[in-house]
C-alpha positions as CSV (number, residue, x, y, z in Angstrom):
1,M,-170.3,-147.7,-92.8
2,T,-173.4,-146.9,-94.7
3,G,-176.2,-144.5,-93.8
4,S,-178.1,-147.4,-92.1
5,L,-175.1,-148.0,-89.8
6,R,-174.6,-151.5,-91.0
7,P,-171.3,-152.4,-92.6
8,D,-171.0,-151.9,-96.4
9,I,-171.5,-155.2,-98.3
10,C,-167.8,-154.8,-99.2
11,V,-167.0,-156.1,-95.7
12,D,-169.0,-159.3,-96.3
13,F,-167.4,-159.8,-99.7
14,A,-163.9,-159.2,-98.3
15,R,-164.4,-161.7,-95.4
16,A,-165.6,-164.4,-97.8
17,I,-162.8,-163.7,-100.3
18,A,-160.1,-163.8,-97.5
19,E,-161.6,-167.1,-96.2
20,T,-161.7,-168.8,-99.5
21,R,-159.8,-172.1,-99.5
22,Y,-159.6,-174.9,-102.0
23,E,-161.1,-177.2,-99.4
24,K,-164.3,-175.1,-99.3
25,L,-165.0,-175.4,-103.0
26,S,-167.4,-177.8,-104.6
27,L,-166.1,-180.1,-107.3
28,E,-168.0,-178.0,-109.8
29,A,-166.4,-174.8,-108.7
30,I,-162.9,-176.4,-108.8
31,D,-163.6,-177.7,-112.3
32,A,-164.8,-174.3,-113.5
33,A,-161.7,-172.5,-112.1
34,K,-159.4,-175.0,-113.8
35,K,-161.3,-174.9,-117.1
36,S,-161.2,-171.1,-117.0
37,I,-157.4,-171.1,-116.5
38,L,-157.0,-173.5,-119.4
39,D,-159.4,-171.7,-121.7
40,T,-158.1,-168.2,-121.0
41,L,-154.5,-169.3,-121.6
42,G,-155.5,-170.8,-124.9
43,V,-157.4,-167.9,-126.2
44,T,-154.6,-165.5,-125.0
45,L,-152.0,-167.5,-127.0
46,A,-154.3,-167.5,-130.1
47,A,-154.8,-163.8,-129.9
48,S,-151.1,-163.1,-130.0
49,G,-151.0,-164.6,-133.5
50,L,-154.4,-163.7,-134.8
51,E,-155.6,-160.3,-133.5
52,P,-153.5,-157.4,-134.8
53,S,-154.6,-154.9,-132.2
54,V,-152.9,-156.6,-129.3
55,G,-149.6,-155.9,-130.8
56,A,-149.8,-152.2,-129.7
57,F,-150.2,-153.3,-126.1
58,V,-147.2,-155.6,-126.3
59,E,-145.1,-153.0,-127.9
60,V,-145.9,-150.4,-125.2
61,V,-145.2,-152.9,-122.5
62,S,-141.9,-153.9,-124.1
63,E,-140.9,-150.2,-124.4
64,C,-141.3,-149.7,-120.6
65,E,-138.4,-150.5,-118.4
66,G,-138.9,-152.5,-115.2
67,K,-138.3,-155.7,-113.5
68,P,-138.9,-158.8,-115.7
69,E,-141.4,-160.3,-113.1
70,S,-144.1,-161.9,-115.2
71,A,-144.4,-163.5,-118.6
72,V,-146.1,-162.0,-121.7
73,F,-147.8,-164.9,-123.3
74,G,-147.6,-165.8,-127.0
75,L,-145.0,-163.2,-128.0
76,G,-142.2,-163.9,-125.5
77,G,-140.6,-161.5,-123.0
78,R,-141.2,-160.5,-119.4
79,A,-142.4,-157.4,-117.8
80,P,-143.4,-155.9,-114.4
81,A,-146.5,-157.7,-113.1
82,P,-149.0,-154.9,-113.8
83,L,-147.7,-154.4,-117.4
84,A,-147.8,-158.2,-118.1
85,A,-151.4,-158.3,-116.8
86,L,-152.2,-155.4,-119.2
87,A,-150.8,-157.2,-122.3
88,N,-152.1,-160.6,-121.4
89,G,-155.5,-159.2,-120.5
90,A,-155.7,-157.5,-123.9
91,M,-155.0,-160.8,-125.5
92,A,-157.3,-162.8,-123.3
93,H,-160.4,-161.0,-124.7
94,G,-158.9,-160.1,-128.0
95,L,-160.7,-162.8,-130.0
96,D,-164.0,-162.7,-128.0
97,F,-163.4,-166.4,-127.4
98,D,-163.1,-166.3,-123.6
99,D,-165.6,-167.8,-121.1
100,Q,-168.7,-166.1,-120.0
101,T,-171.6,-166.4,-117.5
102,P,-175.0,-167.8,-118.6
103,W,-176.2,-164.2,-118.3
104,G,-173.4,-162.7,-120.5
105,A,-170.3,-160.8,-119.6
106,H,-166.7,-162.1,-119.0
107,S,-164.7,-162.5,-115.8
108,A,-161.8,-164.8,-116.5
109,S,-160.1,-162.5,-119.1
110,S,-159.6,-160.1,-116.3
111,I,-159.0,-162.6,-113.5
112,V,-156.5,-165.1,-115.1
113,P,-154.0,-162.5,-116.4
114,A,-154.0,-160.8,-113.0
115,V,-153.5,-163.9,-110.9
116,L,-150.8,-165.4,-113.1
117,A,-148.8,-162.2,-113.2
118,L,-148.9,-162.0,-109.4
119,A,-148.2,-165.7,-108.9
120,E,-145.0,-165.3,-110.9
121,R,-144.0,-162.1,-109.1
122,K,-144.6,-163.6,-105.7
123,G,-143.5,-167.2,-106.3
124,G,-144.4,-170.3,-104.4
125,I,-148.2,-170.1,-105.3
126,S,-149.6,-173.6,-105.2
127,G,-152.2,-174.9,-107.7
128,K,-154.7,-175.1,-104.9
129,R,-154.3,-171.5,-104.0
130,L,-154.6,-170.5,-107.7
131,I,-157.8,-172.5,-108.1
132,A,-159.3,-170.9,-104.9
133,A,-158.3,-167.4,-106.1
134,V,-160.0,-167.8,-109.5
135,A,-163.1,-169.3,-107.9
136,A,-163.3,-166.4,-105.4
137,G,-163.2,-163.9,-108.3
138,Q,-165.7,-165.8,-110.5
139,D,-168.1,-166.0,-107.5
140,L,-168.0,-162.2,-106.9
141,F,-168.5,-161.5,-110.5
142,V,-171.7,-163.5,-110.8
143,R,-173.1,-162.0,-107.6
144,L,-172.6,-158.5,-108.9
145,R,-173.7,-159.4,-112.5
146,C,-177.0,-160.9,-111.6
147,N,-178.2,-158.7,-108.8
148,V,-178.0,-155.1,-109.9
149,G,-180.5,-153.1,-112.0
150,W,-178.5,-153.3,-115.2
151,T,-180.0,-151.6,-118.3
152,Q,-177.4,-152.3,-120.9
153,D,-175.6,-149.1,-119.9
154,W,-172.4,-150.1,-118.0
155,N,-170.2,-152.8,-119.5
156,M,-170.4,-155.4,-116.8
157,S,-167.2,-157.1,-117.9
158,T,-165.2,-154.0,-116.9
159,M,-167.4,-152.6,-114.2
160,A,-167.6,-155.8,-112.2
161,G,-164.5,-157.4,-113.8
162,V,-162.1,-155.2,-112.0
163,F,-163.6,-156.2,-108.6
164,S,-163.6,-159.9,-109.4
165,A,-160.0,-159.7,-110.6
166,A,-159.0,-157.8,-107.5
167,A,-160.7,-160.4,-105.4
168,S,-158.7,-163.2,-107.1
169,A,-155.5,-161.2,-106.9
170,S,-156.0,-160.7,-103.1
171,C,-156.3,-164.4,-102.7
172,V,-153.0,-164.9,-104.5
173,M,-151.4,-162.4,-102.1
174,D,-153.1,-164.2,-99.1
175,F,-154.6,-161.0,-97.8
176,G,-156.7,-160.9,-94.7
177,H,-160.2,-159.4,-95.0
178,E,-159.1,-155.8,-94.2
179,K,-156.6,-155.8,-97.0
180,V,-159.1,-157.4,-99.3
181,A,-161.5,-154.6,-98.6
182,H,-158.8,-152.0,-99.3
183,A,-157.9,-153.7,-102.6
184,L,-161.5,-153.7,-103.7
185,G,-161.8,-150.0,-102.8
186,I,-158.7,-149.1,-104.8
187,A,-159.9,-151.2,-107.7
188,G,-163.1,-149.2,-107.6
189,Q,-161.1,-146.2,-109.0
190,Q,-160.8,-148.2,-112.2
191,S,-164.4,-149.6,-112.3
192,S,-165.8,-148.1,-115.5
193,G,-166.6,-148.6,-119.1
194,T,-170.0,-148.3,-120.8
195,M,-171.8,-150.4,-123.3
196,Q,-171.0,-147.9,-126.1
197,L,-167.7,-149.7,-126.2
198,I,-169.6,-152.7,-127.3
199,F,-172.3,-151.0,-129.5
200,G,-169.9,-148.6,-131.3
201,R,-168.1,-149.4,-134.6
202,G,-164.6,-148.9,-135.8
203,S,-162.7,-149.1,-132.6
204,N,-160.5,-152.1,-131.6
205,L,-160.8,-151.3,-127.9
206,R,-163.8,-153.6,-127.7
207,G,-161.5,-156.6,-128.0
208,V,-158.8,-155.5,-125.6
209,Y,-160.6,-154.0,-122.7
210,A,-159.8,-156.8,-120.2
211,G,-156.2,-155.6,-120.3
212,F,-157.2,-152.5,-118.3
213,T,-159.1,-154.4,-115.7
214,A,-156.4,-157.0,-115.2
215,Q,-153.7,-154.3,-114.8
216,A,-155.9,-152.3,-112.4
217,A,-156.5,-155.4,-110.2
218,V,-152.8,-156.0,-109.9
219,L,-152.1,-152.4,-109.1
220,A,-154.9,-152.4,-106.5
221,V,-153.5,-155.3,-104.5
222,L,-149.9,-154.1,-104.7
223,L,-151.0,-150.7,-103.4
224,A,-153.1,-152.3,-100.7
225,D,-150.1,-154.3,-99.7
226,K,-148.1,-151.1,-99.3
227,G,-150.7,-149.6,-97.0
228,I,-153.0,-147.6,-99.3
229,T,-156.6,-147.8,-97.9
230,G,-159.8,-148.3,-99.8
231,I,-163.2,-146.5,-99.7
232,D,-165.7,-146.4,-96.9
233,G,-169.1,-147.3,-98.3
234,L,-167.6,-148.6,-101.6
235,F,-170.8,-150.3,-102.8
236,E,-173.7,-149.1,-100.6
237,G,-172.6,-145.6,-99.7
238,K,-174.5,-142.4,-100.8
239,A,-172.3,-142.1,-103.9
240,G,-171.2,-145.8,-103.9
241,I,-171.2,-148.1,-106.8
242,F,-174.8,-149.3,-106.5
243,S,-176.2,-145.8,-106.1
244,T,-174.2,-144.1,-108.8
245,Y,-174.1,-146.9,-111.4
246,F,-177.4,-148.6,-110.9
247,G,-179.7,-146.0,-109.4
248,G,-179.7,-147.8,-106.0
249,K,-181.3,-150.9,-107.6
250,Y,-179.7,-154.0,-106.2
251,D,-180.6,-157.1,-104.3
252,R,-178.5,-157.3,-101.2
253,D,-179.9,-160.5,-99.9
254,A,-179.3,-162.3,-103.2
255,M,-175.7,-161.1,-103.3
256,L,-175.1,-162.5,-99.8
257,A,-177.0,-165.8,-100.3
258,G,-174.6,-168.7,-99.9
259,L,-171.6,-166.3,-99.8
260,G,-168.6,-168.2,-98.7
261,T,-170.2,-171.6,-99.0
262,R,-171.4,-171.7,-102.6
263,Y,-169.1,-170.5,-105.3
264,L,-171.1,-169.4,-108.3
265,G,-168.2,-169.7,-110.8
266,E,-169.5,-173.2,-111.2
267,T,-172.0,-171.8,-113.6
268,T,-169.3,-170.6,-116.0
269,L,-169.7,-171.4,-119.7
270,Y,-167.1,-171.8,-122.4
271,K,-167.4,-170.7,-126.0
272,A,-167.4,-173.0,-129.0
273,W,-167.1,-170.1,-131.4
274,P,-164.9,-166.9,-131.4
275,A,-167.6,-164.2,-131.5
276,V,-169.8,-162.3,-129.1
277,G,-171.8,-164.7,-126.9
278,N,-175.2,-163.3,-128.0
279,V,-174.7,-164.4,-131.6
280,H,-174.0,-168.1,-130.8
281,T,-177.6,-169.1,-130.7
282,Y,-178.0,-167.7,-134.2
283,L,-174.9,-169.5,-135.4
284,H,-176.2,-172.8,-134.0
285,A,-179.6,-172.3,-135.7
286,T,-178.0,-171.4,-139.0
287,I,-175.5,-174.3,-139.0
288,S,-178.2,-176.7,-138.0
289,L,-180.6,-175.6,-140.7
290,M,-177.9,-175.8,-143.4
291,R,-176.8,-179.3,-142.3
292,E,-180.2,-180.8,-141.6
293,N,-181.6,-179.7,-144.9
294,G,-178.5,-180.4,-147.0
295,L,-178.3,-176.7,-148.1
296,V,-175.4,-174.9,-149.7
297,A,-174.9,-171.2,-149.9
298,D,-176.3,-171.0,-153.5
299,D,-179.6,-172.4,-152.2
300,I,-180.3,-169.3,-150.0
301,E,-182.7,-166.6,-151.1
302,Q,-182.9,-164.9,-147.8
303,I,-182.1,-165.4,-144.1
304,R,-184.4,-163.8,-141.6
305,V,-183.0,-163.3,-138.1
306,W,-185.5,-162.4,-135.3
307,V,-183.9,-159.7,-133.1
308,G,-184.7,-158.0,-129.8
309,D,-183.1,-155.0,-128.3
310,F,-179.5,-156.2,-127.9
311,H,-179.4,-158.0,-131.2
312,Q,-180.7,-154.9,-133.0
313,Q,-177.4,-153.2,-131.9
314,M,-175.6,-156.0,-133.7
315,S,-177.7,-155.6,-136.9
316,Y,-177.9,-151.8,-137.5
317,P,-176.9,-149.8,-139.4
318,L,-177.7,-152.7,-141.6
319,E,-175.4,-152.1,-144.5
320,E,-172.4,-151.4,-142.2
321,R,-173.1,-154.5,-140.2
322,R,-173.4,-156.6,-143.4
323,A,-169.9,-155.5,-144.4
324,P,-167.9,-154.7,-141.2
325,A,-164.7,-152.8,-141.6
326,T,-162.7,-154.4,-138.8
327,L,-162.2,-157.9,-137.3
328,V,-163.6,-156.6,-134.0
329,D,-166.7,-155.3,-135.7
330,A,-167.1,-158.6,-137.7
331,K,-167.4,-160.5,-134.4
332,F,-170.2,-158.3,-133.3
333,S,-172.1,-158.3,-136.6
334,L,-175.1,-160.5,-136.6
335,P,-175.5,-160.5,-140.4
336,F,-171.8,-161.2,-141.1
337,C,-171.4,-163.9,-138.5
338,V,-174.6,-165.7,-139.8
339,A,-173.3,-165.4,-143.3
340,L,-169.9,-166.7,-142.4
341,V,-171.3,-170.0,-140.9
342,A,-173.8,-170.3,-143.8
343,E,-171.0,-170.2,-146.3
344,R,-168.3,-172.2,-144.4
345,G,-170.4,-174.5,-142.1
346,H,-168.3,-173.6,-139.1
347,M,-166.5,-170.8,-137.3
348,R,-163.0,-170.9,-136.1
349,A,-160.6,-168.3,-134.7
350,S,-158.6,-168.6,-138.0
351,D,-161.7,-167.6,-140.0
352,F,-161.4,-164.0,-138.8
353,T,-158.7,-162.5,-141.1
354,P,-158.6,-159.4,-143.3
355,A,-159.2,-161.6,-146.2
356,T,-162.4,-162.9,-144.7
357,L,-163.7,-159.4,-144.4
358,Q,-163.4,-159.2,-148.2
359,D,-164.7,-162.6,-149.0
360,V,-167.2,-162.0,-151.8
361,R,-169.3,-165.1,-151.0
362,I,-169.7,-164.2,-147.4
363,L,-170.5,-160.6,-148.2
364,A,-173.1,-161.8,-150.8
365,I,-174.9,-163.9,-148.1
366,A,-174.7,-161.1,-145.6
367,R,-176.7,-159.0,-148.0
368,K,-179.4,-161.6,-147.8
369,V,-179.6,-161.5,-144.0
370,V,-182.7,-159.5,-142.9
371,P,-183.4,-158.6,-139.3
372,V,-187.0,-158.9,-138.1
373,D,-187.5,-156.7,-135.0
374,D,-189.4,-158.6,-132.3
375,S,-189.4,-157.4,-128.6
376,S,-190.1,-161.0,-127.4
377,F,-186.4,-161.6,-128.2
378,D,-185.2,-158.7,-125.8
379,W,-182.4,-159.6,-123.5
380,T,-183.5,-159.4,-119.9
381,L,-181.2,-161.6,-117.8
382,K,-180.8,-164.9,-119.7
383,L,-179.5,-164.7,-123.2
384,P,-182.6,-165.3,-125.4
385,D,-182.8,-168.2,-127.9
386,A,-182.7,-167.1,-131.5
387,R,-185.1,-167.8,-134.3
388,V,-183.7,-168.1,-137.8
389,D,-185.7,-168.6,-141.0
390,I,-183.9,-169.6,-144.2
391,I,-185.9,-169.0,-147.4
392,T,-184.6,-171.1,-150.2
393,R,-184.5,-170.3,-153.9
394,D,-187.0,-173.1,-154.5
395,G,-189.6,-171.4,-152.2
396,R,-189.2,-173.3,-149.0
397,T,-189.2,-171.5,-145.6
398,L,-187.1,-173.5,-143.0
399,S,-187.2,-172.3,-139.4
400,R,-185.2,-173.2,-136.3
401,I,-184.8,-172.0,-132.7
402,G,-181.2,-171.8,-131.7
403,N,-181.5,-173.7,-128.4
404,D,-179.1,-176.2,-126.7
405,I,-176.1,-174.5,-128.3
406,P,-172.6,-175.9,-127.9
407,G,-171.1,-174.3,-124.8
408,S,-174.5,-173.6,-123.2
409,A,-175.6,-174.8,-119.8
410,E,-177.8,-177.4,-121.7
411,S,-174.8,-178.6,-123.8
412,P,-171.7,-177.6,-122.0
413,M,-168.1,-177.9,-123.3
414,T,-166.4,-181.0,-121.8
415,W,-162.8,-181.3,-120.8
416,D,-162.1,-183.0,-124.1
417,D,-163.7,-180.2,-126.0
418,L,-161.7,-177.6,-124.1
419,V,-158.4,-179.5,-124.5
420,A,-159.0,-179.6,-128.2
421,K,-159.8,-175.8,-128.2
422,F,-156.8,-175.1,-126.1
423,S,-154.5,-177.1,-128.4
424,D,-155.8,-175.3,-131.5
425,C,-155.5,-171.9,-129.9
426,A,-152.0,-172.5,-128.5
427,A,-150.8,-173.7,-131.9
428,A,-151.8,-170.3,-133.4
429,A,-149.6,-168.3,-131.0
430,A,-147.3,-165.7,-132.6
431,V,-144.3,-167.6,-131.1
432,P,-145.5,-171.2,-131.6
433,V,-145.6,-173.5,-128.5
434,P,-144.1,-176.9,-129.2
435,P,-146.8,-179.6,-129.3
436,D,-145.3,-181.6,-126.4
437,R,-145.4,-178.5,-124.2
438,I,-149.0,-177.8,-125.2
439,E,-149.9,-181.3,-124.0
440,Q,-147.9,-181.0,-120.8
441,A,-149.6,-177.7,-120.1
442,H,-153.2,-179.0,-120.4
443,R,-152.3,-182.1,-118.4
444,A,-150.8,-179.8,-115.7
445,I,-154.0,-177.7,-115.6
446,R,-156.2,-180.7,-115.4
447,Q,-154.3,-181.8,-112.3
448,L,-153.5,-178.3,-111.1
449,E,-154.2,-179.1,-107.4
450,A,-151.1,-181.2,-107.5
451,E,-148.8,-178.3,-108.5
452,N,-146.5,-176.9,-105.7
453,D,-145.7,-173.7,-107.7
454,V,-147.7,-172.6,-110.7
455,V,-144.6,-170.9,-112.2
456,R,-143.9,-174.3,-113.8
457,L,-147.1,-174.1,-115.7
458,V,-146.2,-170.6,-117.0
459,H,-142.8,-171.8,-118.1
460,L,-144.4,-174.5,-120.2
461,L,-146.1,-171.9,-122.3
462,T,-143.4,-169.2,-122.6
């Protein structure tokens, strides 16, 4: 109970999560859950072959003994469910290619590794239950993301991600509302991570953080199932999440609006490019300017990028951002990402290699990228549209706003787009998946409600 003698909002969340059923979901929420499963599995497989840092997670998992309950994607092998979730979660966000909300932050890279690890451990989980589980977690994530007084301090992908993944994992376990509340309370012990993880340079932790939230969610539900109890006043208590993390600034009514009837995961967006979501609007503006004006790299005298508060973090220190030292830093560097697409005309997961970091043509363009500080481009809730100016060597100034970007709410990724992305990503796995099984897998996910046991889907990709 809270100080006002009303139940903590955790009780409301837990009841809605426990009562989530496939039949309650809108077609849009069902579609979003299935797309997120497809997309997350694809980028997980790709990371196994393209992101070196995930190897350490897989090695640690392989060195630990335990029941071979759940698959480790992309590299083969099986592990206890919590450890499989750790490895798969690290890979799921490893390329920064996973889905996101329209307001930034990522839920599925925590949710999907957790639910699949538990689905294998438990067995007999239908496609409908898996869809409902993912939808429940996506919904909770959006309700938390959009209705707290966030000031770019806590990393919402980990702070809220562990609760959303625990919600989804609870659905897989078919918990009643009391056990769901306990699982959320236990997960709260792993709700952490600040934005310095995102803003800092030189660490590869930024790419792999979802492994920790996925593992924590699996452990939370397993402990709740064994009788460990949660926290009274988890969110609204005197030292609860909302008071401690957000200074008591949250909108309770907005969090509860439509709870259990409208599942807000239907707003989920899917990335066309493997880089931090806030840079996509700049990529789109740059690619469009180059194509629309028939420009090549040698035509560029300077590229001006107009930046607000968040994008300043991606631009300074300028010389370090122009020449990032790691692949993780490159994906968060505004000058480098803009230079890459100006040079190559595209951005693919395979573009981020050690050789790319040393590409003299990209580095030369990056030195021409100049940030222009402008507070009108600050990030409040919605990701702001970019402005990019290209000054050509013959004296022209060409400007564009980066709106209607591929993968945005205005120009969303279609099933065909996501199938193509999934196929490309799956083909990049460290242990290649045969083309016929890639095709079978995306067809199975497209028709996931027809599956009696989702273990068949996992076996197609391992």
